[in-house]
N, C-alpha and C positions, 0 to 999 in steps of 0.2 A: 864763433868766430866766423868772420866770412873769409871764402878763401878768395886770394888774389884772384883777378879774371882781365890777363891783357885786354886792352883797350886796342878801337879801332880806329885809326887815323884818315879824317874826311877831309879833302881838297876840294874846293871851287874856284874851276878857272871859267875865263872868258874865252876860250879858243876859238883864235883864228882859223876861218878853215877856207879852204881853196881847192877846186875842183874836188868838192865833197868827201875830203879823207881825213882821216888823222893817222895818227903808228902809235904803238906800244914797243918799246924797244928795249930790248935786254942790254945792259950798258957795260958792252966791250969794245974793243979799239975797232975790229975788225966787223962793225954789226954795217950791213947791208940789205940795202930791202931785196928781198930774194926773186927773181922776175918773175916764179910760177904762182907769187903772196895775188890773193884773190880768189885762188881756186878754192873750194873746200877739199881736203886734204884726207877726210875722216868719211865720204861717202856720202854727208847729209848736210843737203844746204841749209845756210843759215839766215842769208841774204844780207845782213848786217856786219859781219865778222869773220876772218877766217886767220889761221896761225899758222906759220913755218918759220923754222930755225929762230928762233928767239925774237920773232916779229909778231906782230897782231895789226891787220889790217882794218882800222874802226871807219865803217862808211858812213858817213853823214848825209842826211837830210838835204839840208843846205847845199848849195853849188859854194858860195861863194860870202862871208860874213862874219860873225860873231855868234858863238851859241854858249847857251850854259853847258858846261860839262864837269860833273862831281866824279871823283875818282875817292874808294873806301879801301883800301890795303886795311887787312884783318887776319889777326892769326886763326880765327875759327869760322865756319861757313854761318854765313849772314845771314837772315831772312830775303826773298826777293821782294822787291816794293810792287805789288800787281796791281795796287790801287793806284798808282800814279802815273805808270810807263802801258803803254799800249801793246812792245813789242819787248820781249828780254828772249836772250838764247845764251847758252853757256857751253865754254868748249875747253879743251886743255891745254897748257901754256907750262913750258919747260924755259926756267932763268937759270943758265950759266952762273951768274955773279951774284943771284939775290938783290940786285940794283936795277929798275927799270924807270924808263923812263917817258912820258907822253910828246911827240912831235908833232908839230902843224907839216902840212903837206911843205915840203921844200925845206925842211927846219927852220923856216923864218923864225919858230918861238919853240924853246926844249921844256920842258918843266920837271923838274927831279922830281920823283913821288917820293913817300917814305920808303925805308927799306924793308923788301919783302922780309915777314917774320923768323919765316924758317930757312934764311937763307939760301945758298941754290940750291935747286928740286924742281919738284911738280909742284905746278899751282893748278887752280881755275879760274875763270874770268867768266863773269858772268854781267852781258851786255844787255843796259837798258834802252830804250826809246821810246818817247813821246815826241807828237808831233809831226810824225814818217810824213805825213799825207798833207801838211800842211806848209811844208816846208821845201818846195824843189823851186826856188828862187835865187834870187841875190839881195843880198841885205846889206846896203852899203851903210844907210843912216841909223838904222835901228837893229835892236838884239833879233835875231833870228825866232822863229816861237817853237823852233823843235828845240828839245834839251837833250842830256844823256847822263849815266850812271853806271860806272864801273864797277865793278866788285871784283875783290881778287883777295884770295885765300890759299895757303896748304893746301893742297889735295891728290891723291892716288892720279893714277889714270883711271879717264873714264873717257866714254865719247860724247859725242856731242849731241845736246838737245834745246828744244824749242821750248822752252818753258812756256810762252804764250805767244801769238801771233794775230794782235786785233787787225792793223789798220791794212789797207786793200792794198798797196805801196809795197809792205814789206812778204804781203801773201803770197804778190805777182815777182817779186824779187826771186822768194824761195824757189816756185815753179822754172824759174828763170835756169838758175843754176844744172 
């Protein structure tokens, strides 16, 4: 007899990027991007993500254009994709509602994500980045060379950590924080 294993939900989004940023927001009416967002509040610079008050700032290498952005919401800790991505970081995230959405800068587009598997509570975000060194321009007519994967799963509170940092740009951003 096989034990039922809840599955992961994966979405692929052609994310419109302005000013090299996007946001993961907890879906409650008062959600507003905190003024301090962008400063690592756990004492460890991650370079491409910071979290505060139900909001995660996701730094994108492309300044303006469309990037491939995959989101995986899963009830268990997935393996990081070490071969396909150059930079990978993890950080804790608290959801007050159990529902989150991905927002383009200025709320141009808002993408509802699958419900978080444990409802309100503590989660872990693992942010994968590929092509950061090649993606510092504007891409008006073509898809940008960088791509992203954000994995979300229930997890107790734990320190932020860098899983992998191979791009020059990511290493420079970590030193600058």
